[in-house]
C-alpha positions, -999 to +999 in steps of 0.1 A: +385+659-899+385+697-900+365+720-878+331+727-892+319+759-876+283+753-887+282+719-869+299+734-838+274+763-836+243+743-844+251+715-819+259+741-792+226+758-799+209+725-789+231+722-758+230+758-747+195+758-732+206+733-706+230+759-691+244+750-657+234+714-660+260+710-687+288+721-665+275+699-636+274+669-659+309+676-672+324+676-637+305+646-626+317+627-657+353+639-653+356+630-616+339+597-621+362+587-650+394+605-638+392+608-600+428+618-597+420+653-611+394+660-583+421+673-560+428+701-585+394+717-578+377+734-550+351+714-530+323+736-543+323+740-581+298+768-586+323+794-597+343+768-617+311+757-635+304+793-645+340+796-658+337+764-678+304+774-693+319+808-703+349+792-718+328+768-739+307+798-750+338+817-760+351+787-779+319+785-799+318+823-804+354+825-817+356+792-836+359+811-869+384+836-855+416+816-849+436+846-837+413+855-809+407+818-801+444+810-798+449+841-776+421+830-752+434+794-751+470+806-743+457+827-714+437+797-702+467+774-705+489+798-685+463+801-658+459+764-656+496+760-649+490+778-616+462+754-607+486+724-610+472+711-643+494+688-663+495+680-700+483+644-691+450+658-678+439+671-712+428+637-727+404+631-697+390+666-700+385+662-737+367+628-732+344+643-706+337+674-727+328+653-757+307+629-736+289+659-721+281+676-754+269+642-768+246+637-738+230+671-741+230+674-780+210+642-783+201+635-820+221+666-831+253+647-821+262+630-854+295+613-862+304+645-882+295+667-852+316+645-829+346+647-853+343+684-856+342+689-818+371+665-814+390+687-839+382+718-819+393+701-787+425+692-804+432+729-809+422+736-773+444+709-758+474+716-781+473+754-775+466+751-738+493+724-733+519+745-750+511+776-729+509+755-697+543+739-703+558+773-711+544+788-679+556+758-658+591+760-671+594+798-666 
């Protein structure tokens, strides 16, 4: 499926009022389902949760502007190389992101919405992985 910006933005509008709870749920889900990634994060996640929330907001804001979006994702991928992230971590992150969005979107989370978010995450993971691998091999 292709990315439907209307579905991305409308579903995020339902999720957005939950604010910090979204990021907290995401990390709880990620660490519960992929405990091996926990060591990549600080003990206290307040700052990291703020960064995640800002990144999701930027993703939604720029979903219709591929040039800006790809630039942001390349920067994120390069930074994640310094945190010890590996390409193999991206599927777990994507699964947790989609589970989190589904949880908070409720009835707004349709099969079409899920497919559109999965397509967006495909761009995120692909772009960040490429940047991460380039940074790690430099």
